C-alpha positions in Angstrom: 120.7 -49.3 -171.6 120.5 -45.8 -170.1 120.2 -44.4 -173.6 117.3 -46.7 -174.4 115.5 -45.7 -171.2 116.0 -42.0 -171.9 114.7 -42.3 -175.5 111.7 -44.3 -174.4 110.8 -41.8 -171.7 111.1 -38.9 -174.0 108.9 -40.5 -176.7 106.4 -41.8 -174.2 106.1 -38.3 -172.6 105.6 -36.8 -176.0 102.9 -39.2 -177.1 101.0 -39.0 -173.8 101.3 -35.2 -173.6 103.2 -35.4 -170.3 106.3 -33.7 -171.5 106.6 -30.1 -170.4 105.7 -27.6 -173.1 108.7 -26.1 -174.9 109.0 -22.5 -173.7 108.7 -20.1 -176.7 111.6 -17.6 -176.9 110.8 -14.0 -177.0 109.9 -13.0 -180.5 109.2 -16.5 -181.7 105.9 -16.7 -183.6 103.1 -18.6 -181.9 102.3 -22.0 -183.3 98.7 -22.0 -184.6 96.4 -24.6 -186.1 93.3 -23.0 -187.7 90.2 -24.8 -188.8 88.3 -22.5 -191.1 84.8 -23.2 -192.4 83.2 -22.0 -195.6 79.7 -20.8 -196.1 77.1 -23.6 -196.8 76.0 -24.0 -200.4 72.4 -24.4 -201.5 72.4 -28.0 -200.2 73.8 -27.0 -196.9 77.3 -28.5 -197.6 80.4 -26.7 -196.5 84.1 -27.5 -195.9 86.5 -27.0 -193.1 90.2 -26.6 -193.9 92.9 -27.4 -191.4 96.0 -25.2 -191.7 99.2 -25.2 -189.5 101.2 -22.0 -189.0 104.7 -21.2 -187.6 105.6 -24.7 -186.5 108.5 -27.2 -187.0 107.0 -30.6 -186.4 107.5 -34.3 -186.9 104.3 -35.8 -185.5 100.8 -34.7 -184.6 97.6 -36.2 -183.3 94.2 -34.4 -183.1 90.9 -35.6 -181.6 88.0 -33.4 -182.6 84.2 -33.6 -182.1 81.1 -32.1 -183.6 77.3 -32.2 -182.9 75.9 -34.9 -185.2 72.4 -33.6 -184.6 73.4 -30.3 -186.3 75.8 -31.3 -189.0 76.6 -34.5 -190.8 80.0 -35.8 -192.0 79.8 -36.2 -195.8 82.1 -37.0 -198.7 83.0 -34.4 -201.4 79.8 -35.3 -203.4 77.6 -34.7 -200.3 76.8 -38.3 -199.6 77.0 -39.5 -195.9 80.5 -40.5 -194.9 81.1 -43.6 -192.8 84.9 -43.5 -192.7 87.6 -40.9 -192.3 88.8 -41.5 -195.8 85.4 -40.6 -197.2 85.1 -37.5 -195.1 88.6 -36.0 -195.2 91.0 -35.1 -198.0 94.7 -34.4 -197.5 96.3 -31.8 -199.6 97.9 -33.7 -202.5 101.2 -32.0 -202.2 101.7 -33.4 -198.8 102.7 -36.8 -200.1 105.7 -36.9 -197.7 103.3 -37.0 -194.7 102.2 -40.4 -193.5 98.8 -40.8 -191.9 97.9 -43.3 -189.3 95.2 -44.0 -186.7 92.5 -42.2 -188.6 88.9 -42.7 -187.4 85.5 -41.1 -187.8 82.4 -42.0 -185.7 79.4 -40.4 -187.4 77.1 -41.4 -184.5 79.0 -39.6 -181.7 80.7 -37.0 -183.9 84.3 -38.0 -182.9 87.1 -37.4 -185.4 90.6 -38.8 -184.7 93.7 -38.5 -186.9 97.5 -38.6 -186.7 100.3 -38.0 -189.0 104.1 -38.3 -188.9 107.1 -38.0 -191.2 108.7 -41.3 -191.9 112.4 -41.4 -190.9 114.6 -40.8 -194.0 112.0 -38.8 -195.8 113.3 -35.8 -197.8 111.5 -33.1 -199.7 110.7 -29.4 -199.9 110.1 -27.9 -196.5 111.8 -30.7 -194.5 114.9 -30.0 -192.5 118.0 -32.1 -192.1 116.5 -34.1 -189.2 113.2 -34.9 -191.0 110.9 -32.2 -189.5 108.5 -30.1 -191.5 109.2 -26.4 -191.2 106.1 -24.3 -191.6 106.2 -20.5 -191.6 103.6 -17.7 -191.6 102.2 -18.7 -195.0 100.9 -21.9 -193.4 100.5 -25.5 -194.5 97.1 -26.8 -195.5 96.8 -30.3 -194.1 93.2 -31.5 -194.5 89.8 -30.5 -195.9 86.8 -31.9 -194.1 83.3 -32.1 -195.6 80.1 -31.4 -193.7 76.4 -30.9 -194.4 74.2 -28.6 -192.2 71.2 -30.6 -191.0 69.5 -27.9 -188.9 70.1 -24.4 -187.7 72.5 -24.3 -184.8 76.2 -24.4 -183.8 78.0 -27.5 -185.1 80.1 -27.3 -181.9 83.3 -28.3 -183.8 86.0 -28.3 -181.2 88.9 -30.2 -179.7 87.7 -33.4 -177.9 89.3 -33.7 -174.5 88.7 -36.0 -171.5 88.0 -32.9 -169.4 85.0 -32.0 -171.6 83.6 -35.5 -171.4 82.3 -37.9 -174.1 83.1 -38.2 -176.9 86.9 -38.0 -176.6 89.8 -40.3 -177.5 91.2 -42.2 -174.5 94.5 -42.6 -176.4 94.7 -38.8 -176.7 92.9 -37.4 -173.6 94.2 -33.9 -174.0 93.0 -33.8 -177.6 96.1 -32.3 -179.3 99.7 -33.5 -179.6 102.2 -31.7 -181.9 105.8 -32.8 -181.5 109.2 -32.2 -183.0 112.8 -33.0 -182.3 112.8 -31.0 -179.1 109.5 -32.4 -177.7 105.9 -31.3 -177.6 105.0 -27.9 -178.9 102.6 -25.3 -177.4 99.7 -24.9 -179.9 96.8 -22.5 -180.2 93.9 -24.2 -182.0 91.2 -21.9 -183.5 87.9 -22.8 -185.1 86.7 -20.0 -187.4 83.3 -20.9 -188.8 81.2 -19.0 -191.3 78.1 -17.1 -190.3 75.3 -19.6 -189.8 77.6 -22.5 -188.9 79.0 -21.1 -185.6 81.4 -18.4 -184.6 85.1 -18.3 -183.6 86.7 -19.8 -180.6 90.3 -20.6 -179.7 91.9 -23.0 -177.2 95.6 -23.3 -176.1 97.3 -26.6 -175.6 100.6 -26.1 -173.8 101.2 -29.4 -172.0 102.1 -29.7 -168.3 105.0 -27.8 -166.7 105.7 -30.0 -163.8 108.5 -32.6 -163.9 110.6 -30.5 -166.3 113.9 -32.2 -166.9 117.1 -30.3 -166.1 118.7 -28.4 -168.9 121.7 -30.2 -170.4 125.0 -28.5 -169.9 126.2 -26.8 -173.1 129.8 -27.3 -173.8 131.8 -25.9 -176.7 132.6 -28.5 -179.3 136.0 -30.0 -178.9 138.5 -29.3 -181.7 139.3 -32.3 -183.7 142.6 -32.3 -185.6 142.3 -32.9 -189.2 143.7 -36.4 -190.2 146.9 -36.4 -192.2 145.3 -38.6 -194.7 141.7 -39.5 -195.4 141.4 -43.1 -196.4 138.9 -44.1 -199.0 136.3 -46.9 -198.7 137.7 -50.4 -198.8 136.2 -53.6 -199.8 136.3 -54.7 -196.2 134.1 -51.9 -195.0 130.9 -53.3 -193.6 127.3 -51.9 -194.0 126.4 -48.6 -192.4 123.9 -48.4 -189.6 121.2 -47.2 -192.0 122.0 -50.1 -194.4 121.6 -52.5 -191.5 118.2 -51.0 -190.7 117.1 -51.0 -194.3 117.9 -54.7 -194.7 116.3 -56.0 -191.5 113.0 -56.6 -189.8 113.2 -55.6 -186.1 110.6 -56.3 -183.5 110.5 -55.2 -179.9 108.9 -57.5 -177.3 105.5 -56.3 -176.2 105.3 -53.7 -179.0 102.6 -53.7 -181.7 105.0 -51.8 -184.0 108.1 -53.0 -185.9 110.9 -51.6 -188.0 110.8 -52.6 -191.7 113.3 -51.2 -194.2 114.1 -48.5 -191.7 110.5 -47.3 -191.2 108.1 -47.9 -188.4 104.9 -49.9 -189.2 102.2 -51.6 -187.3 102.5 -55.4 -187.2 98.7 -55.6 -187.8 97.0 -52.2 -188.0 94.2 -51.9 -185.5 95.4 -55.0 -183.6 97.6 -53.7 -180.9 97.4 -56.9 -178.8 99.5 -58.7 -181.5 103.1 -58.3 -180.5 106.3 -60.4 -180.3 106.6 -62.0 -176.9 108.6 -64.6 -175.0 107.8 -67.6 -172.8 109.5 -70.9 -172.0 112.8 -69.3 -173.0 111.6 -68.9 -176.6 110.6 -65.8 -178.5 107.4 -65.9 -180.6 106.6 -63.6 -183.6 103.6 -63.3 -185.9 104.5 -65.6 -188.7 102.6 -63.9 -191.5 104.0 -60.5 -190.8 107.7 -61.6 -190.5 107.6 -64.1 -193.4 105.9 -61.6 -195.8 108.4 -58.9 -194.9 111.1 -61.3 -195.9 109.5 -61.8 -199.3 107.8 -65.1 -198.6 104.3 -66.2 -199.6 102.2 -67.3 -196.7 99.1 -69.5 -196.9 96.8 -71.0 -194.3 95.0 -74.4 -194.4 92.1 -74.1 -192.0 91.2 -77.8 -191.9 94.6 -78.8 -190.6 95.5 -75.5 -188.9 98.6 -75.4 -191.0 100.8 -72.5 -192.1 102.4 -72.8 -195.5 105.4 -70.6 -196.3 107.0 -70.5 -199.7 110.2 -68.6 -200.7 113.0 -69.1 -203.2 111.8 -72.7 -204.1 111.5 -73.7 -200.4 108.2 -74.8 -198.9 107.7 -74.9 -195.1 104.6 -76.5 -193.6 103.8 -76.2 -189.9 100.7 -77.1 -188.0 99.7 -75.2 -184.9 100.4 -77.3 -181.8 102.7 -79.7 -183.5 106.4 -80.3 -182.6 107.2 -81.2 -186.2 107.2 -79.3 -189.4 108.3 -80.1 -193.0 110.9 -78.4 -195.1 110.4 -79.4 -198.8 108.6 -82.5 -197.6 111.3 -83.6 -195.1 110.1 -83.7 -191.5 112.0 -81.6 -189.0 111.6 -81.3 -185.2 111.0 -78.3 -183.0 111.2 -78.0 -179.2 108.1 -75.8 -178.9 105.1 -75.7 -181.2 103.4 -72.8 -182.9 100.4 -71.3 -181.1 97.6 -68.8 -181.4 97.6 -65.2 -180.0 94.2 -63.7 -179.4 93.5 -60.5 -181.4 90.6 -58.0 -181.8 87.1 -59.1 -182.9 87.6 -62.7 -181.7 90.3 -63.4 -184.2 93.6 -65.1 -183.7 97.1 -64.7 -185.2 99.5 -67.6 -185.6 102.7 -67.1 -183.6 105.9 -69.1 -184.2 109.2 -69.5 -182.5 111.4 -67.1 -184.4 114.3 -69.3 -185.1 112.1 -71.9 -186.7 110.8 -69.8 -189.6 113.9 -67.7 -190.2 116.4 -70.5 -190.1 114.2 -72.7 -192.2 114.1 -69.9 -194.8 117.9 -69.1 -194.5 117.8 -65.8 -192.5 120.0 -64.7 -189.7 118.3 -64.1 -186.3 119.7 -62.1 -183.4 118.3 -61.4 -179.9 119.4 -58.2 -178.2 118.4 -58.8 -174.6 119.4 -55.3 -173.3 117.0 -53.7 -175.8 114.4 -56.5 -176.0 114.8 -56.5 -179.8 114.5 -59.4 -182.3 116.5 -58.8 -185.5 115.8 -60.8 -188.6 118.2 -60.1 -191.5 119.8 -61.4 -194.7 123.0 -63.2 -193.6 124.9 -61.2 -196.1 124.6 -58.2 -193.8 126.6 -60.0 -191.1 124.9 -58.6 -188.0 127.3 -58.7 -185.0 125.7 -57.4 -181.8 129.1 -56.6 -180.4 129.9 -54.3 -183.3 129.9 -50.5 -182.9 127.9 -49.9 -186.1 125.3 -52.5 -185.1 124.8 -50.8 -181.7 124.3 -47.5 -183.4 121.7 -49.1 -185.6 119.9 -50.7 -182.6 119.9 -47.4 -180.6 118.4 -45.8 -183.7 115.8 -48.6 -184.0 114.8 -48.1 -180.3 114.5 -44.4 -180.9 112.3 -44.7 -184.0 110.0 -47.4 -182.4 109.6 -45.2 -179.3 109.0 -42.0 -181.2 106.7 -43.3 -183.9 105.2 -46.5 -182.4 102.3 -44.7 -180.9 101.2 -43.4 -184.3 100.9 -46.7 -186.2 
């Protein structure tokens, strides 16, 4: 339990920008992020590239703003852009970098984007713990496209709560860059071409209060070599990574879940939809869980009925009913399915977890100490008392805490 709390606090601090900035050692290059603008063409169009220098990172989030009266966000053809995907292009060689939470508001001039490296990703420039190591040559992350509407400074800068609207409430300090050791001090520079602004830099170093004590460094204990190294046996169970890869894991109250070892949003943009418990029963979003188990999910609006099909089995369940059918045979439940309100006036269908998984032949486990629901193929043989299983669950908590804010 202590380990879970420590991991959650570490990740929460990193995501909220409350962790003290890592102190640069003497001689360590300064981490820089440079936004460099090109000269406008005959149509007034120009680009701004984002390049990171001298940083080892795993996650980042930036909130930027510009003056929409002076410049307009456009796509590469020069047409007005309404979405971040129209306006920004990631360098194609960065296919190992996952993007989440991207947003563009052309009316206010607010730009918000986040990226992270999915656990288990490997590739050039990634170290053994899954961080990207960038040197003095830099890493080009994005190219943004603008059109000059009138003479003046586009006022491209980091959007912070201190500066006032527009800014991103979820990222009030405007910049988060984090790695294995926590948040990283960053100098952000905007270097615009003549006629589209000048050059300005800002430093983002986090807060220095509440710095945790340094851990005691002890020399590693010598471990005697075993006389004989036994090989794998047929009785050997799955590894922690194999358990994570073969399971769907949800944390009560979290909009994120672990699927095949990676963190994903249950429903992107719908953070109110989470697993929850009441009346001694745990409810989960039926479509998300069933589809991640490989089932087909349908909805009959007239009868408010969910239809789940997998491996020749068909489950039909009406919201509010204490009965459901499995291949046409009526079965009883002690609590009915229900709706959970979501954004935009929508609702998601929530079901007691044991109903859908047991009806489809999956194993369900509830880890009370970590508030986790585990849904897995019975062949994996999850045993919450097992050492490997506890390693897997600690890793699940760590990943959800570290990456949940970015999905």
